[in-house]
Each structure stands twice: as structure tokens, then as C-alpha cells.
C-alpha positions as CSV (number, residue, x, y, z in Angstrom):
1,M,-49.8,52.5,-48.1
2,T,-51.2,54.8,-45.4
3,R,-49.1,57.0,-43.1
4,V,-49.9,54.7,-40.1
5,T,-48.9,51.6,-42.0
6,R,-45.6,53.2,-43.1
7,W,-44.8,54.1,-39.4
8,K,-45.5,50.6,-38.2
9,S,-43.3,49.1,-40.9
10,L,-40.5,51.5,-40.0
11,A,-40.8,50.7,-36.3
12,L,-40.6,46.9,-37.0
13,L,-37.5,47.4,-39.2
14,V,-35.8,49.4,-36.4
15,C,-36.6,46.8,-33.8
16,A,-35.3,44.0,-36.1
17,V,-32.0,45.8,-36.7
18,A,-31.6,46.5,-33.0
19,V,-32.1,42.8,-32.1
20,T,-29.7,41.7,-34.8
21,A,-27.0,44.1,-33.6
22,T,-27.4,43.0,-30.0
23,A,-27.1,39.3,-31.0
24,Q,-24.0,39.9,-33.0
25,T,-22.2,42.2,-30.5
26,P,-19.3,40.3,-28.9
27,A,-18.9,40.3,-25.1
28,T,-16.6,42.9,-23.8
29,A,-14.0,42.5,-21.1
30,G,-16.4,44.0,-18.6
31,D,-19.3,41.7,-19.3
32,A,-20.0,39.0,-16.6
33,P,-19.4,35.5,-17.9
34,A,-22.4,33.2,-18.4
35,T,-23.1,31.1,-15.4
36,P,-23.2,27.4,-16.2
37,G,-26.0,25.2,-14.9
38,P,-25.5,22.5,-12.4
39,A,-22.6,20.2,-13.2
40,G,-21.9,22.3,-16.3
41,G,-25.4,21.7,-17.6
42,Y,-25.3,17.9,-17.5
43,D,-28.0,17.4,-14.9
44,D,-30.8,17.8,-17.4
45,T,-29.2,15.4,-19.9
46,Y,-26.3,13.1,-18.8
47,Y,-27.4,12.7,-15.1
48,K,-31.2,13.1,-15.6
49,D,-31.9,9.6,-14.4
50,A,-29.8,10.0,-11.2
51,I,-31.2,13.4,-10.0
52,G,-33.1,13.2,-6.7
53,K,-31.9,9.7,-5.7
54,T,-29.7,8.7,-2.8
55,G,-28.1,5.5,-1.4
56,Q,-28.1,2.3,-3.5
57,P,-30.6,3.7,-6.1
58,L,-28.2,6.6,-6.8
59,K,-25.2,4.2,-7.1
60,D,-27.1,1.9,-9.4
61,S,-28.3,4.8,-11.6
62,L,-24.8,6.3,-11.9
63,H,-23.4,2.9,-12.8
64,E,-25.8,2.6,-15.7
65,I,-25.0,6.1,-16.8
66,I,-21.2,5.9,-16.8
67,S,-20.8,2.2,-17.9
68,N,-21.5,3.0,-21.5
69,N,-18.0,4.3,-22.3
70,T,-15.4,4.0,-25.0
71,K,-12.4,1.9,-24.0
72,I,-8.8,2.5,-24.9
73,S,-5.7,0.3,-24.9
74,Y,-3.0,0.5,-22.3
75,S,-0.5,1.8,-24.9
76,Q,-3.0,4.6,-25.9
77,V,-3.0,5.7,-22.2
78,W,0.4,7.3,-22.7
79,D,-0.8,9.9,-25.2
80,A,-4.1,10.4,-23.4
81,L,-2.3,11.3,-20.1
82,K,-0.2,13.9,-22.0
83,N,-3.5,15.7,-22.7
84,T,-5.6,15.0,-19.6
85,D,-2.8,16.0,-17.2
86,Q,-1.2,18.7,-19.2
87,D,0.4,21.5,-17.1
88,P,-1.9,24.5,-17.6
89,N,1.2,26.8,-17.5
90,N,3.4,24.7,-19.8
91,S,1.8,22.7,-22.6
92,A,5.0,20.6,-23.1
93,N,4.7,19.2,-19.6
94,V,2.4,17.1,-17.4
95,I,1.7,17.4,-13.7
96,L,2.6,14.4,-11.7
97,L,-0.1,13.3,-9.2
98,Y,1.8,12.8,-5.9
99,T,4.9,14.9,-6.4
100,G,3.1,17.8,-8.1
101,R,6.1,18.2,-10.3
102,S,5.8,19.6,-13.8
103,Q,7.7,17.3,-16.1
104,S,8.3,16.9,-19.8
105,K,5.7,14.9,-21.6
106,S,8.5,13.1,-23.4
107,S,10.2,11.8,-20.3
108,N,7.8,8.9,-19.8
109,G,9.2,5.4,-19.4
110,G,10.7,3.1,-16.8
111,D,13.8,4.9,-15.5
112,P,13.7,6.2,-11.9
113,D,13.1,9.8,-12.7
114,D,10.7,9.1,-15.7
115,W,7.0,9.3,-15.2
116,N,4.8,6.3,-15.7
117,R,1.1,5.3,-15.5
118,E,-0.1,5.1,-11.9
119,H,-3.2,3.0,-11.2
120,V,-4.8,5.0,-8.4
121,W,-7.1,2.0,-7.8
122,A,-4.2,-0.4,-7.5
123,K,-4.6,-3.0,-10.2
124,S,-3.8,-5.9,-7.9
125,H,-7.0,-5.0,-5.8
126,G,-9.2,-7.2,-8.0
127,D,-6.3,-8.5,-10.1
128,F,-7.4,-6.8,-13.3
129,G,-3.9,-5.9,-14.4
130,T,-3.7,-3.7,-17.5
131,A,-6.6,-5.3,-19.2
132,T,-8.7,-3.0,-21.4
133,G,-11.4,-1.8,-19.0
134,P,-10.4,-1.0,-15.4
135,G,-6.8,-1.4,-16.2
136,T,-7.0,1.3,-18.9
137,D,-9.7,3.6,-17.4
138,L,-8.4,7.2,-17.6
139,H,-10.6,8.3,-14.7
140,H,-8.1,6.6,-12.3
141,L,-4.8,6.6,-14.3
142,R,-2.4,9.5,-13.6
143,P,1.2,10.3,-14.5
144,E,3.6,9.8,-11.6
145,D,7.3,9.6,-10.9
146,V,8.4,6.0,-11.4
147,S,10.0,5.6,-8.0
148,V,7.2,7.4,-6.1
149,N,4.7,5.2,-7.9
150,S,6.7,2.2,-6.6
151,T,6.7,3.6,-3.1
152,R,2.9,3.8,-3.2
153,G,2.7,0.3,-4.7
154,N,-0.6,-1.3,-4.1
155,K,-1.2,0.2,-0.7
156,D,-4.7,1.4,0.4
157,F,-5.2,5.1,1.2
158,D,-5.2,6.3,4.8
159,E,-3.6,9.0,6.9
160,G,-0.3,8.7,8.7
161,G,3.1,7.2,8.3
162,S,6.5,8.6,7.4
163,Q,7.0,11.4,4.9
164,V,8.0,10.2,1.4
165,S,11.5,11.8,0.9
166,E,11.1,12.2,-2.8
167,A,7.6,13.6,-2.5
168,P,7.2,15.8,0.5
169,G,3.7,16.1,1.7
170,N,3.0,12.5,1.0
171,Y,3.2,9.9,3.8
172,T,3.3,6.1,3.9
173,D,3.5,3.1,6.2
174,A,3.3,-0.6,5.8
175,D,-0.2,-0.8,4.4
176,S,-1.3,2.7,3.4
177,F,-0.4,5.8,1.5
178,E,-1.5,9.4,2.2
179,P,-1.3,11.8,-0.8
180,R,-0.4,15.5,-0.6
181,D,-3.3,17.8,0.5
182,A,-3.8,19.3,-2.9
183,V,-4.9,16.0,-4.5
184,K,-6.5,14.2,-1.6
185,G,-10.0,14.9,-3.0
186,D,-8.9,14.0,-6.5
187,V,-7.7,10.6,-5.2
188,A,-10.9,10.0,-3.3
189,R,-13.2,10.8,-6.2
190,M,-11.2,8.5,-8.5
191,I,-11.6,5.7,-6.1
192,F,-15.4,6.3,-5.7
193,Y,-15.7,6.4,-9.5
194,M,-14.1,3.0,-9.8
195,A,-16.4,1.6,-7.1
196,V,-19.4,2.7,-9.1
197,R,-18.2,2.0,-12.6
198,Y,-17.1,-1.6,-12.0
199,E,-19.9,-3.7,-10.4
200,G,-19.0,-7.1,-11.6
201,D,-21.4,-7.2,-14.5
202,D,-18.9,-6.8,-17.4
203,G,-16.4,-9.6,-16.8
204,F,-14.4,-7.6,-14.3
205,P,-14.4,-7.7,-10.5
206,D,-17.0,-5.9,-8.4
207,L,-14.8,-3.2,-6.9
208,E,-15.9,-1.8,-3.6
209,V,-14.6,0.7,-1.0
210,N,-14.3,-0.4,2.6
211,D,-13.1,1.1,5.8
212,K,-9.8,-0.8,6.2
213,A,-6.3,-0.8,5.0
214,G,-4.3,-3.8,3.9
215,N,-6.9,-5.2,1.5
216,G,-4.2,-7.1,-0.5
217,S,-5.5,-8.6,-3.7
218,Q,-9.2,-8.5,-2.7
219,P,-11.3,-6.2,-5.0
220,Y,-11.6,-3.7,-2.1
221,L,-9.8,-0.4,-1.4
222,G,-9.9,1.8,1.7
223,R,-10.0,3.6,3.9
224,L,-13.5,4.8,3.3
225,S,-13.6,7.2,6.3
226,A,-10.4,8.9,5.1
227,L,-11.6,9.1,1.5
228,R,-14.9,10.7,2.5
229,K,-13.0,13.2,4.6
230,W,-10.6,14.1,1.7
231,N,-13.5,14.5,-0.7
232,A,-15.0,17.1,1.6
233,E,-11.8,18.9,2.4
234,D,-10.4,19.1,-1.1
235,P,-13.2,20.0,-3.6
236,P,-12.7,19.7,-7.3
237,D,-10.5,22.4,-8.8
238,A,-10.1,23.7,-12.3
239,F,-7.4,21.1,-13.2
240,E,-9.6,18.2,-12.1
241,K,-12.7,19.6,-13.8
242,R,-10.8,20.1,-17.1
243,R,-9.5,16.5,-16.8
244,N,-13.0,15.2,-16.4
245,Q,-14.2,17.1,-19.4
246,V,-11.3,16.0,-21.7
247,I,-11.9,12.4,-20.9
248,Y,-15.6,12.8,-21.6
249,D,-15.1,14.8,-24.9
250,I,-12.2,13.0,-26.5
251,Y,-11.5,9.6,-25.0
252,Q,-14.0,7.6,-23.0
253,H,-17.2,9.7,-23.4
254,N,-18.2,9.1,-19.8
255,R,-17.8,11.4,-16.7
256,N,-16.6,11.0,-13.1
257,P,-19.9,11.9,-11.4
258,F,-18.1,12.8,-8.2
259,V,-16.2,15.6,-9.9
260,D,-19.5,17.1,-11.1
261,H,-21.3,16.3,-7.8
262,P,-18.9,15.8,-4.8
263,E,-22.0,15.7,-2.5
264,W,-23.0,12.3,-4.1
265,V,-20.2,10.6,-2.1
266,D,-22.0,11.1,1.2
267,A,-25.3,10.5,-0.5
268,I,-24.1,6.9,-1.3
269,W,-21.6,6.1,1.4
270,R,-23.1,7.1,4.7
């Protein structure tokens, strides 16, 4: 081996060791975290057929994407909510949607101060009950205080009314319910998810959002103008994003696209 050849071999060996050391060096506390791609990197995979679309084509595309989901039973919802809505500061508790109260996971049931399963898209709006499908879809089921859940009932969402004494920051009147500011966007995005996921092609009603309150048992829920406003004013936070990811990873294997892309609300409902 010539002297030149030996030097080249040594240089290559040094480079290889340096690359390996760099690859195996863990990030330190001062390193900047990796920046995720759009929607956590799902635009190039999960949402690839929806990117660039607006209006009805976007709604149709998202329906096709999110409709291929695993379904769970209504009894399985109890344990799922204990995970999806876990208090980030106390793993023994869940956070209740309207009250915002942190409550023991084990205090679920039917007594007044227990928590139960709130259908954010009221199950009577389309009369789907607790049937496996819309009645058990985790993307709109949340833990809530039993009596506050009863106060909301099957009312549409809108602004105004009298404050709910047991849940300050929430308001209600004869035909509508206004949730607290911190979850207004969450509520809106759950409603928009349901209106895209259930289009009447799987044996369940075609659920649609309209701009009225008092929809009764019709498969409609409003008020659209309020929901659009709430989506804009209360963007997804870490709790809502984690919830979306847990449902995708563990339970239903589909996503709420409006948590990943809140701007798609106005791209569809103009």
C-alpha cells in the first residue's frame, strides 16, 4: 500500500467515526426541538388526497379519508375517555368538558356529581342513539358532570342565555348552549368532524351543520355562524391535539381533520 493510499484510508476512517458519533449523540437540553411538518407530518400521507382542495371537493375528500375507522362499543367508551381526556397534571383524573373540573376517573356513573358520556353532537339530532358508529365516536364524546350534561341536553350551540350555576362560564337558554371560552373551538371542531364523517352512506343519518338553533330531532346542528367564530377564536391546544392523536393511534385510527387544519372549516363552510 502506498503512502497516499494509507492517508486516504485513514481519512475515510476518521470521517466514518465522526458521522457515527454524531448520529449516536443524544440531544442536549439546549438543542432546539425538531420542527414537525404540517399537521404533524400527515399532509403527505393521511391527507394527501385532500391537500389543495376547497368547498365540497374538500369535504368529500375528507369524508373518504376519515370514514375508514375502527369502531368501538358504547361500553368501551368509558375506558377510552379515561385515556383521551386524562388530566395532564394528574393521571388519575379526567378533565370534564364544560365545567373544566379535574375529576377522578373512577367517579363515572349516573349520580349527580359523577361524570358520564356527553354526546357533543346530541344523539337525538338524527336519532342515532348509542349505536356503534356516531353514537360511540370518540371524536365527539367527552366526559362531563352528569347534571351539567343534563342541562345541555340536546340543545344546539349558540351564544347567549343565563349562566349555568354549576358550570360558570357556560350559558344556556331554551334552545341553545354556549360552552366556556376555553373549549369553544373544541366543540366547534367536534361538530364539523361529525358533519363530514357521517354523510348518510353507511346506514346512519346524513349529519349537517346549519345556521339555526332549535333543530330538534332533525339530523342538523347549529348555529353555524357561532361555530365558525369559535373555531377561529379558540385554536387547538395541546390537550385537544393529544386527544386527536390518542384516538388515531389507539382506538379509531382516524383523525379529526379540523384539529390538524382549523382553516379547513372556512374552506368548506363559507
